[in-house]
C-alpha positions, 0 to 999 in steps of 0.5 A, a space after each residue: 172205507 169211509 164213514 160220515 158222521 152227522 150231528 146237530 139235528 133236533 126239534 125247533 120252533 118255526 123261525 129258529 136255527 139249527 147247525 148240522 155238522 158232518 165229519 168224514 173219516 177213514 181212507 181219504 186222500 181228498 174230499 171233493 164236493 160235500 153236500 147236504 140233502 133232505 128227504 121229507 116223508 113221501 117225497 124224494 131226496 133233494 139237494 139242499 146245498 153243496 160246496 166244492 173244495 175251493 169253496 164255491 157253493 150251490 143252494 136250492 131255491 127254497 133255502 137260499 138266503 136262510 141256509 149257509 153251507 161251509 166246510 173245514 178241509 183240514 177236518 174233512 167236515 161240512 156244516 149247514 147253518 139253518 136260520 129262519 126255519 120253516 115247518 116245510 124244512 122238516 125232513 131227514 137231512 143226509 150228508 154226502 161226500 165225494 171222496 178220492 182214495 184210489 178212485 172217486 166214490 160218493 158216500 152218504 151219512 146215516 141221516 139226522 132228523 130236523 123237525 120244525 114245529 109251527 
């Protein structure tokens, strides 16, 4: 079994910054793609950004230039630095990891609330 533990959410004013962290632990041989998704009230969950083990990244158009995803493979941890936050970034942010043990399985974190006030 694998656990993803997220931290770093909270309340911030528009224009501010937050940094999210997500650490994977448990039965892990290797963590492949790690990513962040978000879900706002009444909306579908959407990809914010993801990062391959080798470091290649992918961002949603709405966050390009404001958010930066990074990872520490030795710690099985992924980060999301969020700058220039906007009220429309308000959502529950979920960590996702593609974990290889006996087979490849995708896991989700419990979610962390990010609220941006105007």
